[in-house]
PDB file as gemmi writes it, atoms N, CA and C in Angstrom:
CRYST1    1.000    1.000    1.000  90.00  90.00  90.00 P 1                      
ATOM      1  N   UNK A   1      15.658   1.422  16.201  1.00  0.00           N  
ATOM      2  CA  UNK A   1      16.330   2.393  16.904  1.00  0.00           C  
ATOM      3  C   UNK A   1      16.357   2.131  18.202  1.00  0.00           C  
ATOM      4  N   UNK A   2      15.684   0.867  18.659  1.00  0.00           N  
ATOM      5  CA  UNK A   2      15.657   0.465  20.422  1.00  0.00           C  
ATOM      6  C   UNK A   2      16.852  -0.402  20.533  1.00  0.00           C  
ATOM      7  N   UNK A   3      17.328  -0.943  19.380  1.00  0.00           N  
ATOM      8  CA  UNK A   3      18.440  -1.889  19.332  1.00  0.00           C  
ATOM      9  C   UNK A   3      19.592  -0.879  19.582  1.00  0.00           C  
ATOM     10  N   UNK A   4      19.796   0.332  19.031  1.00  0.00           N  
ATOM     11  CA  UNK A   4      20.691   1.342  19.341  1.00  0.00           C  
ATOM     12  C   UNK A   4      20.647   1.877  20.740  1.00  0.00           C  
ATOM     13  N   UNK A   5      19.386   2.058  21.234  1.00  0.00           N  
ATOM     14  CA  UNK A   5      19.342   2.797  22.558  1.00  0.00           C  
ATOM     15  C   UNK A   5      20.048   1.387  23.586  1.00  0.00           C  
ATOM     16  N   UNK A   6      19.238   0.218  23.303  1.00  0.00           N  
ATOM     17  CA  UNK A   6      19.926  -0.782  24.564  1.00  0.00           C  
ATOM     18  C   UNK A   6      21.447  -0.943  24.200  1.00  0.00           C  
ATOM     19  N   UNK A   7      22.244  -0.459  23.011  1.00  0.00           N  
ATOM     20  CA  UNK A   7      23.485  -0.765  22.805  1.00  0.00           C  
ATOM     21  C   UNK A   7      24.099   0.563  23.941  1.00  0.00           C  
ATOM     22  N   UNK A   8      23.285   1.616  23.429  1.00  0.00           N  
ATOM     23  CA  UNK A   8      24.279   2.733  24.387  1.00  0.00           C  
ATOM     24  C   UNK A   8      24.047   2.721  25.838  1.00  0.00           C  
ATOM     25  N   UNK A   9      22.741   1.912  26.137  1.00  0.00           N  
ATOM     26  CA  UNK A   9      22.621   1.729  27.730  1.00  0.00           C  
ATOM     27  C   UNK A   9      23.519   0.883  28.501  1.00  0.00           C  
ATOM     28  N   UNK A  10      23.730  -0.050  27.513  1.00  0.00           N  
ATOM     29  CA  UNK A  10      24.644  -1.238  27.920  1.00  0.00           C  
ATOM     30  C   UNK A  10      26.375  -0.656  28.112  1.00  0.00           C  
ATOM     31  N   UNK A  11      26.544   0.304  27.099  1.00  0.00           N  
ATOM     32  CA  UNK A  11      27.766   0.701  27.146  1.00  0.00           C  
ATOM     33  C   UNK A  11      28.098   1.456  28.245  1.00  0.00           C  
ATOM     34  N   UNK A  12      26.914   2.347  28.616  1.00  0.00           N  
ATOM     35  CA  UNK A  12      27.104   3.285  29.755  1.00  0.00           C  
ATOM     36  C   UNK A  12      27.051   2.226  31.064  1.00  0.00           C  
ATOM     37  N   UNK A  13      26.377   1.062  30.862  1.00  0.00           N  
ATOM     38  CA  UNK A  13      26.296   0.199  32.362  1.00  0.00           C  
ATOM     39  C   UNK A  13      27.802   0.001  32.721  1.00  0.00           C  
ATOM     40  N   UNK A  14      28.242  -0.557  31.417  1.00  0.00           N  
ATOM     41  CA  UNK A  14      29.690  -1.055  31.621  1.00  0.00           C  
ATOM     42  C   UNK A  14      30.804  -0.101  31.838  1.00  0.00           C  
ATOM     43  N   UNK A  15      30.645   1.133  31.476  1.00  0.00           N  
ATOM     44  CA  UNK A  15      31.357   2.509  32.340  1.00  0.00           C  
ATOM     45  C   UNK A  15      31.291   2.609  33.750  1.00  0.00           C  
ATOM     46  N   UNK A  16      30.003   2.533  33.685  1.00  0.00           N  
ATOM     47  CA  UNK A  16      29.325   2.705  35.347  1.00  0.00           C  
ATOM     48  C   UNK A  16      30.278   2.024  36.215  1.00  0.00           C  
ATOM     49  N   UNK A  17      29.989   0.383  35.729  1.00  0.00           N  
ATOM     50  CA  UNK A  17      30.813  -0.467  36.538  1.00  0.00           C  
ATOM     51  C   UNK A  17      32.229  -0.630  36.554  1.00  0.00           C  
ATOM     52  N   UNK A  18      32.949  -0.140  35.558  1.00  0.00           N  
ATOM     53  CA  UNK A  18      34.354   0.284  35.658  1.00  0.00           C  
ATOM     54  C   UNK A  18      34.667   1.288  36.571  1.00  0.00           C  
ATOM     55  N   UNK A  19      34.289   2.583  36.704  1.00  0.00           N  
ATOM     56  CA  UNK A  19      33.870   3.329  37.810  1.00  0.00           C  
ATOM     57  C   UNK A  19      33.640   2.843  39.012  1.00  0.00           C  
ATOM     58  N   UNK A  20      32.967   2.059  39.315  1.00  0.00           N  
ATOM     59  CA  UNK A  20      32.535   1.422  40.701  1.00  0.00           C  
ATOM     60  C   UNK A  20      33.678   0.391  41.146  1.00  0.00           C  
ATOM     61  N   UNK A  21      34.488  -0.136  40.070  1.00  0.00           N  
ATOM     62  CA  UNK A  21      35.296  -1.147  40.099  1.00  0.00           C  
ATOM     63  C   UNK A  21      36.591  -0.320  40.610  1.00  0.00           C  
ATOM     64  N   UNK A  22      36.962   1.248  39.854  1.00  0.00           N  
ATOM     65  CA  UNK A  22      37.810   1.489  40.515  1.00  0.00           C  
ATOM     66  C   UNK A  22      37.970   2.526  41.472  1.00  0.00           C  
ATOM     67  N   UNK A  23      36.468   2.805  42.025  1.00  0.00           N  
ATOM     68  CA  UNK A  23      36.408   3.152  43.758  1.00  0.00           C  
ATOM     69  C   UNK A  23      36.728   2.271  44.523  1.00  0.00           C  
ATOM     70  N   UNK A  24      36.103   0.856  44.232  1.00  0.00           N  
ATOM     71  CA  UNK A  24      36.774  -0.233  45.089  1.00  0.00           C  
ATOM     72  C   UNK A  24      38.211  -0.221  44.971  1.00  0.00           C  
ATOM     73  N   UNK A  25      39.025  -0.467  44.056  1.00  0.00           N  
ATOM     74  CA  UNK A  25      40.525  -0.410  44.155  1.00  0.00           C  
ATOM     75  C   UNK A  25      40.863   0.740  44.923  1.00  0.00           C  
ATOM     76  N   UNK A  26      40.302   1.812  45.286  1.00  0.00           N  
ATOM     77  CA  UNK A  26      40.972   2.971  45.518  1.00  0.00           C  
ATOM     78  C   UNK A  26      40.665   2.669  47.165  1.00  0.00           C  
ATOM     79  N   UNK A  27      39.603   2.360  47.466  1.00  0.00           N  
ATOM     80  CA  UNK A  27      39.235   1.812  48.884  1.00  0.00           C  
ATOM     81  C   UNK A  27      40.248   0.744  48.928  1.00  0.00           C  
ATOM     82  N   UNK A  28      40.585  -0.373  48.272  1.00  0.00           N  
ATOM     83  CA  UNK A  28      41.517  -1.317  48.624  1.00  0.00           C  
ATOM     84  C   UNK A  28      43.106  -0.854  48.889  1.00  0.00           C  
ATOM     85  N   UNK A  29      43.145  -0.069  48.349  1.00  0.00           N  
ATOM     86  CA  UNK A  29      44.710   0.282  48.196  1.00  0.00           C  
ATOM     87  C   UNK A  29      45.188   1.195  49.596  1.00  0.00           C  
ATOM     88  N   UNK A  30      43.976   1.608  50.697  1.00  0.00           N  
ATOM     89  CA  UNK A  30      44.313   1.576  52.069  1.00  0.00           C  
ATOM     90  C   UNK A  30      44.734   3.107  52.517  1.00  0.00           C  
ATOM     91  N   UNK A  31      44.893   3.486  53.668  1.00  0.00           N  
ATOM     92  CA  UNK A  31      45.524   4.531  54.019  1.00  0.00           C  
ATOM     93  C   UNK A  31      46.983   4.876  54.117  1.00  0.00           C  
ATOM     94  N   UNK A  32      47.106   6.191  53.782  1.00  0.00           N  
ATOM     95  CA  UNK A  32      48.500   6.843  54.403  1.00  0.00           C  
ATOM     96  C   UNK A  32      49.192   6.608  56.012  1.00  0.00           C  
ATOM     97  N   UNK A  33      50.395   6.353  56.300  1.00  0.00           N  
ATOM     98  CA  UNK A  33      50.620   6.608  57.938  1.00  0.00           C  
ATOM     99  C   UNK A  33      50.059   8.171  58.614  1.00  0.00           C  
ATOM    100  N   UNK A  34      50.501   9.149  57.497  1.00  0.00           N  
ATOM    101  CA  UNK A  34      50.620  10.424  57.803  1.00  0.00           C  
ATOM    102  C   UNK A  34      49.025  11.063  58.244  1.00  0.00           C  
ATOM    103  N   UNK A  35      48.913  11.348  59.546  1.00  0.00           N  
ATOM    104  CA  UNK A  35      47.300  11.875  60.019  1.00  0.00           C  
ATOM    105  C   UNK A  35      46.705  12.702  59.014  1.00  0.00           C  
ATOM    106  N   UNK A  36      47.622  13.831  58.589  1.00  0.00           N  
ATOM    107  CA  UNK A  36      46.991  14.607  57.876  1.00  0.00           C  
ATOM    108  C   UNK A  36      46.506  14.314  56.651  1.00  0.00           C  
ATOM    109  N   UNK A  37      47.216  13.391  55.980  1.00  0.00           N  
ATOM    110  CA  UNK A  37      46.649  12.771  54.591  1.00  0.00           C  
ATOM    111  C   UNK A  37      45.542  11.820  54.824  1.00  0.00           C  
ATOM    112  N   UNK A  38      45.354  11.032  56.315  1.00  0.00           N  
ATOM    113  CA  UNK A  38      44.206  10.444  56.088  1.00  0.00           C  
ATOM    114  C   UNK A  38      43.101  11.073  56.281  1.00  0.00           C  
ATOM    115  N   UNK A  39      43.353  12.325  56.680  1.00  0.00           N  
ATOM    116  CA  UNK A  39      41.874  13.174  57.262  1.00  0.00           C  
ATOM    117  C   UNK A  39      41.393  13.558  55.624  1.00  0.00           C  
ATOM    118  N   UNK A  40      42.115  14.075  54.876  1.00  0.00           N  
ATOM    119  CA  UNK A  40      42.133  14.278  53.537  1.00  0.00           C  
ATOM    120  C   UNK A  40      41.425  12.909  53.048  1.00  0.00           C  
ATOM    121  N   UNK A  41      41.821  12.072  52.906  1.00  0.00           N  
ATOM    122  CA  UNK A  41      41.522  10.618  52.267  1.00  0.00           C  
ATOM    123  C   UNK A  41      40.011  10.174  52.733  1.00  0.00           C  
ATOM    124  N   UNK A  42      39.748  10.668  54.078  1.00  0.00           N  
ATOM    125  CA  UNK A  42      38.231  10.469  54.810  1.00  0.00           C  
ATOM    126  C   UNK A  42      37.215  11.030  53.754  1.00  0.00           C  
ATOM    127  N   UNK A  43      37.534  12.350  53.710  1.00  0.00           N  
ATOM    128  CA  UNK A  43      37.051  13.362  52.976  1.00  0.00           C  
ATOM    129  C   UNK A  43      36.833  12.561  51.567  1.00  0.00           C  
ATOM    130  N   UNK A  44      37.741  12.189  51.000  1.00  0.00           N  
ATOM    131  CA  UNK A  44      37.812  11.793  49.525  1.00  0.00           C  
ATOM    132  C   UNK A  44      37.071  10.700  49.452  1.00  0.00           C  
ATOM    133  N   UNK A  45      36.838   9.563  50.620  1.00  0.00           N  
ATOM    134  CA  UNK A  45      36.142   8.545  50.755  1.00  0.00           C  
ATOM    135  C   UNK A  45      34.529   8.765  50.523  1.00  0.00           C  
ATOM    136  N   UNK A  46      34.376   9.867  51.250  1.00  0.00           N  
ATOM    137  CA  UNK A  46      32.718  10.184  51.018  1.00  0.00           C  
ATOM    138  C   UNK A  46      32.139  10.867  49.843  1.00  0.00           C  
ATOM    139  N   UNK A  47      33.346  11.513  49.214  1.00  0.00           N  
ATOM    140  CA  UNK A  47      32.807  11.818  47.512  1.00  0.00           C  
ATOM    141  C   UNK A  47      33.025  10.311  46.790  1.00  0.00           C  
ATOM    142  N   UNK A  48      33.771   9.653  46.899  1.00  0.00           N  
ATOM    143  CA  UNK A  48      33.885   8.481  46.242  1.00  0.00           C  
ATOM    144  C   UNK A  48      32.446   7.450  46.552  1.00  0.00           C  
ATOM    145  N   UNK A  49      31.923   7.462  47.739  1.00  0.00           N  
ATOM    146  CA  UNK A  49      30.778   6.523  48.220  1.00  0.00           C  
ATOM    147  C   UNK A  49      29.416   7.492  47.457  1.00  0.00           C  
ATOM    148  N   UNK A  50      29.264   8.577  47.540  1.00  0.00           N  
ATOM    149  CA  UNK A  50      28.645   9.397  46.964  1.00  0.00           C  
ATOM    150  C   UNK A  50      28.554   8.751  45.201  1.00  0.00           C  
ATOM    151  N   UNK A  51      29.833   9.077  44.823  1.00  0.00           N  
ATOM    152  CA  UNK A  51      29.951   8.782  43.327  1.00  0.00           C  
ATOM    153  C   UNK A  51      29.480   7.058  42.944  1.00  0.00           C  
ATOM    154  N   UNK A  52      29.600   6.283  43.876  1.00  0.00           N  
ATOM    155  CA  UNK A  52      29.458   4.980  43.845  1.00  0.00           C  
ATOM    156  C   UNK A  52      27.844   4.519  43.846  1.00  0.00           C  
ATOM    157  N   UNK A  53      27.475   5.625  44.765  1.00  0.00           N  
ATOM    158  CA  UNK A  53      25.714   5.311  44.971  1.00  0.00           C  
ATOM    159  C   UNK A  53      25.213   5.739  43.615  1.00  0.00           C  
ATOM    160  N   UNK A  54      25.597   7.060  43.288  1.00  0.00           N  
ATOM    161  CA  UNK A  54      25.187   7.524  41.708  1.00  0.00           C  
ATOM    162  C   UNK A  54      25.103   6.656  41.030  1.00  0.00           C  
ATOM    163  N   UNK A  55      26.090   6.002  40.531  1.00  0.00           N  
ATOM    164  CA  UNK A  55      26.552   5.143  39.782  1.00  0.00           C  
ATOM    165  C   UNK A  55      25.686   3.908  39.703  1.00  0.00           C  
ATOM    166  N   UNK A  56      25.522   3.411  40.788  1.00  0.00           N  
ATOM    167  CA  UNK A  56      24.482   2.147  40.937  1.00  0.00           C  
ATOM    168  C   UNK A  56      23.113   2.606  40.658  1.00  0.00           C  
ATOM    169  N   UNK A  57      22.707   3.691  41.149  1.00  0.00           N  
ATOM    170  CA  UNK A  57      21.429   4.258  40.718  1.00  0.00           C  
ATOM    171  C   UNK A  57      20.965   4.211  39.397  1.00  0.00           C  
ATOM    172  N   UNK A  58      22.085   4.720  38.641  1.00  0.00           N  
ATOM    173  CA  UNK A  58      22.190   4.822  37.545  1.00  0.00           C  
ATOM    174  C   UNK A  58      22.086   3.373  36.449  1.00  0.00           C  
ATOM    175  N   UNK A  59      22.886   2.458  36.962  1.00  0.00           N  
ATOM    176  CA  UNK A  59      22.845   1.018  36.423  1.00  0.00           C  
ATOM    177  C   UNK A  59      21.554   0.723  36.313  1.00  0.00           C  
ATOM    178  N   UNK A  60      21.103   0.785  37.501  1.00  0.00           N  
ATOM    179  CA  UNK A  60      19.691   0.295  37.954  1.00  0.00           C  
ATOM    180  C   UNK A  60      18.535   0.764  36.961  1.00  0.00           C  
ATOM    181  N   UNK A  61      18.781   2.025  36.648  1.00  0.00           N  
ATOM    182  CA  UNK A  61      17.631   2.847  35.770  1.00  0.00           C  
ATOM    183  C   UNK A  61      17.777   2.397  34.400  1.00  0.00           C  
ATOM    184  N   UNK A  62      19.154   2.494  34.056  1.00  0.00           N  
ATOM    185  CA  UNK A  62      19.252   1.853  32.415  1.00  0.00           C  
ATOM    186  C   UNK A  62      19.084   0.542  32.533  1.00  0.00           C  
ATOM    187  N   UNK A  63      19.195  -0.166  33.324  1.00  0.00           N  
ATOM    188  CA  UNK A  63      19.189  -1.748  33.254  1.00  0.00           C  
ATOM    189  C   UNK A  63      17.543  -2.073  33.348  1.00  0.00           C  
ATOM    190  N   UNK A  64      16.504  -1.325  33.988  1.00  0.00           N  
ATOM    191  CA  UNK A  64      15.206  -1.030  33.891  1.00  0.00           C  
ATOM    192  C   UNK A  64      14.682  -0.718  32.434  1.00  0.00           C  
ATOM    193  N   UNK A  65      15.530   0.419  31.959  1.00  0.00           N  
ATOM    194  CA  UNK A  65      14.951   0.862  30.449  1.00  0.00           C  
ATOM    195  C   UNK A  65      15.238  -0.401  29.507  1.00  0.00           C  
ATOM    196  N   UNK A  66      16.366  -1.017  29.669  1.00  0.00           N  
ATOM    197  CA  UNK A  66      16.541  -1.903  28.576  1.00  0.00           C  
ATOM    198  C   UNK A  66      15.124  -3.242  29.260  1.00  0.00           C  
ATOM    199  N   UNK A  67      15.035  -3.344  30.017  1.00  0.00           N  
ATOM    200  CA  UNK A  67      14.007  -4.126  30.103  1.00  0.00           C  
ATOM    201  C   UNK A  67      12.528  -3.905  29.520  1.00  0.00           C  
ATOM    202  N   UNK A  68      12.296  -2.523  29.780  1.00  0.00           N  
ATOM    203  CA  UNK A  68      11.250  -1.985  29.349  1.00  0.00           C  
ATOM    204  C   UNK A  68      11.330  -1.959  27.614  1.00  0.00           C  
ATOM    205  N   UNK A  69      12.828  -1.911  26.887  1.00  0.00           N  
ATOM    206  CA  UNK A  69      12.725  -1.991  25.868  1.00  0.00           C  
ATOM    207  C   UNK A  69      12.159  -3.221  25.042  1.00  0.00           C  
ATOM    208  N   UNK A  70      12.530  -4.253  26.236  1.00  0.00           N  
ATOM    209  CA  UNK A  70      12.764  -5.939  25.627  1.00  0.00           C  
ATOM    210  C   UNK A  70      11.235  -6.235  25.796  1.00  0.00           C  
ATOM    211  N   UNK A  71      10.663  -5.338  26.619  1.00  0.00           N  
ATOM    212  CA  UNK A  71       8.935  -5.893  26.981  1.00  0.00           C  
ATOM    213  C   UNK A  71       8.104  -4.951  26.015  1.00  0.00           C  
ATOM    214  N   UNK A  72       8.660  -4.060  25.449  1.00  0.00           N  
ATOM    215  CA  UNK A  72       7.726  -3.053  24.499  1.00  0.00           C  
ATOM    216  C   UNK A  72       7.258  -1.952  25.200  1.00  0.00           C  
ATOM    217  N   UNK A  73       7.692  -1.621  26.222  1.00  0.00           N  
ATOM    218  CA  UNK A  73       7.035  -0.555  27.343  1.00  0.00           C  
ATOM    219  C   UNK A  73       7.943   0.743  27.448  1.00  0.00           C  
ATOM    220  N   UNK A  74       9.173   0.699  26.613  1.00  0.00           N  
ATOM    221  CA  UNK A  74       9.794   1.828  26.830  1.00  0.00           C  
ATOM    222  C   UNK A  74       9.180   3.023  26.035  1.00  0.00           C  
ATOM    223  N   UNK A  75       9.229   4.163  26.601  1.00  0.00           N  
ATOM    224  CA  UNK A  75       8.716   5.598  26.357  1.00  0.00           C  
ATOM    225  C   UNK A  75       7.419   5.713  26.337  1.00  0.00           C  
ATOM    226  N   UNK A  76       6.685   5.187  27.075  1.00  0.00           N  
ATOM    227  CA  UNK A  76       5.467   4.828  27.655  1.00  0.00           C  
ATOM    228  C   UNK A  76       5.458   5.425  29.154  1.00  0.00           C  
ATOM    229  N   UNK A  77       4.448   6.515  29.825  1.00  0.00           N  
ATOM    230  CA  UNK A  77       4.491   6.546  31.243  1.00  0.00           C  
ATOM    231  C   UNK A  77       3.897   5.399  31.749  1.00  0.00           C  
ATOM    232  N   UNK A  78       4.334   5.412  32.962  1.00  0.00           N  
ATOM    233  CA  UNK A  78       3.945   4.063  33.912  1.00  0.00           C  
ATOM    234  C   UNK A  78       3.012   4.648  34.895  1.00  0.00           C  
ATOM    235  N   UNK A  79       2.678   6.095  34.845  1.00  0.00           N  
ATOM    236  CA  UNK A  79       1.175   6.369  35.718  1.00  0.00           C  
ATOM    237  C   UNK A  79       0.186   6.325  34.809  1.00  0.00           C  
ATOM    238  N   UNK A  80       0.355   6.982  33.160  1.00  0.00           N  
ATOM    239  CA  UNK A  80      -1.004   7.373  32.635  1.00  0.00           C  
ATOM    240  C   UNK A  80      -0.938   6.721  31.247  1.00  0.00           C  
ATOM    241  N   UNK A  81       0.204   6.009  30.958  1.00  0.00           N  
ATOM    242  CA  UNK A  81       0.095   4.957  29.805  1.00  0.00           C  
ATOM    243  C   UNK A  81       0.372   5.595  28.488  1.00  0.00           C  
ATOM    244  N   UNK A  82       0.153   7.072  28.505  1.00  0.00           N  
ATOM    245  CA  UNK A  82       0.605   7.793  27.014  1.00  0.00           C  
ATOM    246  C   UNK A  82       2.326   7.788  26.888  1.00  0.00           C  
ATOM    247  N   UNK A  83       2.310   8.381  25.696  1.00  0.00           N  
ATOM    248  CA  UNK A  83       3.844   8.343  25.222  1.00  0.00           C  
ATOM    249  C   UNK A  83       4.756   9.480  25.996  1.00  0.00           C  
ATOM    250  N   UNK A  84       5.917   9.346  26.487  1.00  0.00           N  
ATOM    251  CA  UNK A  84       6.601   9.785  26.785  1.00  0.00           C  
ATOM    252  C   UNK A  84       7.195  10.892  25.804  1.00  0.00           C  
ATOM    253  N   UNK A  85       7.525  12.033  25.718  1.00  0.00           N  
ATOM    254  CA  UNK A  85       7.986  13.037  24.608  1.00  0.00           C  
ATOM    255  C   UNK A  85       9.210  12.546  23.980  1.00  0.00           C  
ATOM    256  N   UNK A  86       9.605  12.485  23.208  1.00  0.00           N  
ATOM    257  CA  UNK A  86      11.075  12.031  22.483  1.00  0.00           C  
ATOM    258  C   UNK A  86      12.077  12.994  23.226  1.00  0.00           C  
ATOM    259  N   UNK A  87      11.616  14.588  23.077  1.00  0.00           N  
ATOM    260  CA  UNK A  87      12.655  15.449  23.886  1.00  0.00           C  
ATOM    261  C   UNK A  87      12.914  14.961  25.254  1.00  0.00           C  
ATOM    262  N   UNK A  88      11.948  14.638  25.831  1.00  0.00           N  
ATOM    263  CA  UNK A  88      11.976  14.204  27.151  1.00  0.00           C  
ATOM    264  C   UNK A  88      13.413  13.180  27.276  1.00  0.00           C  
ATOM    265  N   UNK A  89      12.698  12.050  26.599  1.00  0.00           N  
ATOM    266  CA  UNK A  89      13.432  10.947  26.441  1.00  0.00           C  
ATOM    267  C   UNK A  89      14.926  11.016  26.229  1.00  0.00           C  
ATOM    268  N   UNK A  90      15.406  12.244  25.374  1.00  0.00           N  
ATOM    269  CA  UNK A  90      16.533  12.654  24.861  1.00  0.00           C  
ATOM    270  C   UNK A  90      17.494  12.895  25.879  1.00  0.00           C  
ATOM    271  N   UNK A  91      16.645  13.818  26.858  1.00  0.00           N  
ATOM    272  CA  UNK A  91      17.787  14.229  27.783  1.00  0.00           C  
ATOM    273  C   UNK A  91      17.501  13.238  29.118  1.00  0.00           C  
ATOM    274  N   UNK A  92      16.673  12.502  29.425  1.00  0.00           N  
ATOM    275  CA  UNK A  92      16.587  11.745  30.581  1.00  0.00           C  
ATOM    276  C   UNK A  92      16.313  10.120  29.766  1.00  0.00           C  
ATOM    277  N   UNK A  93      16.866   9.426  29.427  1.00  0.00           N  
ATOM    278  CA  UNK A  93      16.669   8.331  28.648  1.00  0.00           C  
ATOM    279  C   UNK A  93      15.947   7.198  29.143  1.00  0.00           C  
ATOM    280  N   UNK A  94      16.441   6.997  30.718  1.00  0.00           N  
ATOM    281  CA  UNK A  94      15.641   6.283  31.529  1.00  0.00           C  
ATOM    282  C   UNK A  94      14.343   6.399  31.920  1.00  0.00           C  
ATOM    283  N   UNK A  95      13.586   7.799  31.447  1.00  0.00           N  
ATOM    284  CA  UNK A  95      12.221   8.323  32.290  1.00  0.00           C  
ATOM    285  C   UNK A  95      11.203   7.331  31.922  1.00  0.00           C  
ATOM    286  N   UNK A  96      10.661   7.144  33.133  1.00  0.00           N  
ATOM    287  CA  UNK A  96       9.567   6.394  33.369  1.00  0.00           C  
ATOM    288  C   UNK A  96       8.090   6.881  33.445  1.00  0.00           C  
ATOM    289  N   UNK A  97       8.192   8.147  33.509  1.00  0.00           N  
ATOM    290  CA  UNK A  97       6.809   9.126  33.620  1.00  0.00           C  
ATOM    291  C   UNK A  97       6.981  10.268  32.599  1.00  0.00           C  
ATOM    292  N   UNK A  98       5.870  10.554  31.998  1.00  0.00           N  
ATOM    293  CA  UNK A  98       5.715  11.829  31.029  1.00  0.00           C  
ATOM    294  C   UNK A  98       6.234  13.159  31.978  1.00  0.00           C  
ATOM    295  N   UNK A  99       5.917  14.058  31.451  1.00  0.00           N  
ATOM    296  CA  UNK A  99       6.256  15.421  31.711  1.00  0.00           C  
ATOM    297  C   UNK A  99       5.282  15.910  33.017  1.00  0.00           C  
ATOM    298  N   UNK A 100       3.981  15.621  32.273  1.00  0.00           N  
ATOM    299  CA  UNK A 100       2.657  15.843  33.096  1.00  0.00           C  
ATOM    300  C   UNK A 100       2.694  15.072  34.391  1.00  0.00           C  
ATOM    301  N   UNK A 101       2.818  13.690  34.153  1.00  0.00           N  
ATOM    302  CA  UNK A 101       2.904  12.956  35.450  1.00  0.00           C  
ATOM    303  C   UNK A 101       4.019  12.957  36.461  1.00  0.00           C  
ATOM    304  N   UNK A 102       5.482  13.298  35.893  1.00  0.00           N  
ATOM    305  CA  UNK A 102       6.287  13.580  36.778  1.00  0.00           C  
ATOM    306  C   UNK A 102       6.260  14.913  37.684  1.00  0.00           C  
ATOM    307  N   UNK A 103       5.594  15.910  37.547  1.00  0.00           N  
ATOM    308  CA  UNK A 103       5.486  16.782  38.515  1.00  0.00           C  
ATOM    309  C   UNK A 103       5.152  16.697  39.753  1.00  0.00           C  
TER     310      UNK A 103                                                      
END                                                                             
């Protein structure tokens, strides 16, 4: 089961990295000469920056989860050491705390 999770996490990391690469390409394409279009592009840049930041955070979380799988700590709360509920891991696969400690 853990090997399947590692594969899923790895696939998600690749997809997120592709998204980041696409965002970088969009920035590299430059700006239009028209001022009104530039204003819209600046707003778009803010959204792209936010998406890139979120992708980087998720990549880090998934990478850490893979490391925990490799070390035998995946699915255990880093605070109390108890097992994290399976339902919690289904919703948040990179969870590092049980629901009690996450509050």
